[in-house]
Residue, then its C-alpha position, 0 to 999 in steps of 0.5 A: m243253674a237249674v234249668k227247665v227244658l221243654i219237650k212240646r210234641k204233636i201226637k197222632d190222632g187215636k196215637l194218644n195211649e202209646a204215646s203214654k206208655l212211651l212218656i212214662k217209660a222216658r220219665y222212669a229212665a230220666m229220673g235215673q240220670q244225673g242232675y234229673i230233678s224232676s218233670e210233667t206231663l201237661t196237655d193242650c186244654d183244646d186238643p189232647n194231642k198237643v202235648v208238652v214235658i217240662s223237666m227240671w235239671q241241675k244244670i244244662g249238661n245233666w240235659n244234654q247229656w241225657k238228650s244224647s244217650d242211646l238210653r233216650s235215642e231208643t225211647e225217643a225211636g218209638f215216638k217217631a210213628l206216633l207224633d204229627g210232626s218233630t219234637n221241639y225243644e226249649t231249653y230255660n234257666l230259673g230265674l234272669v241270668l245278668 
Protein backbone atom coordinates (compact mmCIF):
# COMPACT_ATOMS: atom_id res chain seq x y z
CA MET A 1 0.00 0.00 0.00
CA ALA A 2 1.32 3.45 -0.89
CA VAL A 3 2.26 5.81 1.91
CA LYS A 4 2.78 9.53 2.29
CA VAL A 5 5.41 10.88 4.63
CA LEU A 6 5.17 14.37 6.11
CA ILE A 7 8.53 15.84 7.10
CA LYS A 8 8.06 19.01 9.14
CA ARG A 9 10.83 21.49 9.81
CA LYS A 10 11.15 25.01 11.22
CA ILE A 11 14.01 26.80 9.47
CA LYS A 12 16.00 29.48 11.32
CA ASP A 13 15.62 33.07 10.16
CA GLY A 14 17.94 33.87 7.28
CA LYS A 15 18.59 30.20 6.45
CA LEU A 16 15.85 29.51 3.87
CA ASN A 17 18.19 29.77 0.89
CA GLU A 18 20.59 27.20 2.35
CA ALA A 19 17.69 24.96 3.35
CA SER A 20 16.24 25.18 -0.16
CA LYS A 21 19.50 23.90 -1.64
CA LEU A 22 19.54 20.98 0.80
CA LEU A 23 15.89 20.15 0.07
CA ILE A 24 16.67 19.97 -3.65
CA LYS A 25 19.70 17.77 -2.99
CA ALA A 26 17.65 15.46 -0.78
CA ARG A 27 14.86 15.23 -3.36
CA TYR A 28 17.23 14.26 -6.16
CA ALA A 29 18.81 11.63 -3.94
CA ALA A 30 15.39 10.22 -2.97
CA MET A 31 14.30 10.03 -6.60
CA GLY A 32 16.81 7.24 -7.19
CA GLN A 33 15.56 5.11 -4.31
CA GLN A 34 13.45 1.99 -4.66
CA GLY A 35 9.77 2.73 -4.10
CA TYR A 36 10.00 6.52 -4.41
CA ILE A 37 6.99 7.98 -6.24
CA SER A 38 6.96 11.76 -5.76
CA SER A 39 7.40 14.64 -3.36
CA GLU A 40 6.40 18.26 -2.89
CA THR A 41 7.47 21.06 -0.60
CA LEU A 42 5.00 23.35 1.18
CA THR A 43 5.60 26.49 3.21
CA ASP A 44 3.26 27.87 5.84
CA CYS A 45 1.24 30.86 4.58
CA ASP A 46 1.77 32.76 7.84
CA ASP A 47 5.34 31.64 8.60
CA PRO A 48 7.52 30.87 5.56
CA ASN A 49 10.13 29.34 7.87
CA LYS A 50 7.76 26.42 8.53
CA VAL A 51 8.39 23.90 5.76
CA VAL A 52 6.67 20.58 5.12
CA VAL A 53 7.90 18.04 2.59
CA ILE A 54 5.35 15.43 1.55
CA SER A 55 6.86 12.41 -0.12
CA MET A 56 5.04 9.40 -1.51
CA TRP A 57 6.42 5.87 -1.45
CA GLN A 58 5.14 2.54 -2.73
CA LYS A 59 5.50 0.90 0.70
CA ILE A 60 6.40 1.99 4.22
CA GLY A 61 9.41 -0.32 3.98
CA ASN A 62 10.76 1.71 1.06
CA TRP A 63 10.54 4.90 3.13
CA ASN A 64 12.09 3.26 6.19
CA GLN A 65 14.99 1.97 4.10
CA TRP A 66 15.61 5.45 2.67
CA LYS A 67 15.17 7.17 6.05
CA SER A 68 17.87 5.00 7.63
CA SER A 69 20.28 5.05 4.68
CA ASP A 70 23.76 6.54 4.91
CA LEU A 71 23.07 8.79 1.92
CA ARG A 72 20.03 10.34 3.60
CA SER A 73 21.86 10.66 6.92
CA GLU A 74 24.58 12.68 5.21
CA THR A 75 22.04 15.01 3.63
CA GLU A 76 20.00 15.29 6.81
CA ALA A 77 23.09 16.23 8.82
CA GLY A 78 23.31 19.43 6.79
CA PHE A 79 19.93 20.54 8.13
CA LYS A 80 20.92 20.47 11.79
CA ALA A 81 22.57 23.92 11.76
CA LEU A 82 19.63 25.40 9.82
CA LEU A 83 16.78 24.21 12.02
CA ASP A 84 14.97 25.86 14.88
CA GLY A 85 14.00 22.65 16.66
CA SER A 86 13.91 19.07 15.48
CA THR A 87 12.56 17.45 12.33
CA ASN A 88 9.17 15.76 12.83
CA TYR A 89 7.94 12.82 10.76
CA GLU A 90 4.42 11.53 10.20
CA THR A 91 3.54 8.56 7.98
CA TYR A 92 0.13 7.85 6.48
CA ASN A 93 -1.34 5.06 4.38
CA LEU A 94 -3.31 6.13 1.34
CA GLY A 95 -6.91 5.22 2.03
CA LEU A 96 -8.40 3.40 4.97
CA VAL A 97 -6.77 0.30 6.36
CA LEU A 98 -9.59 -2.12 7.15
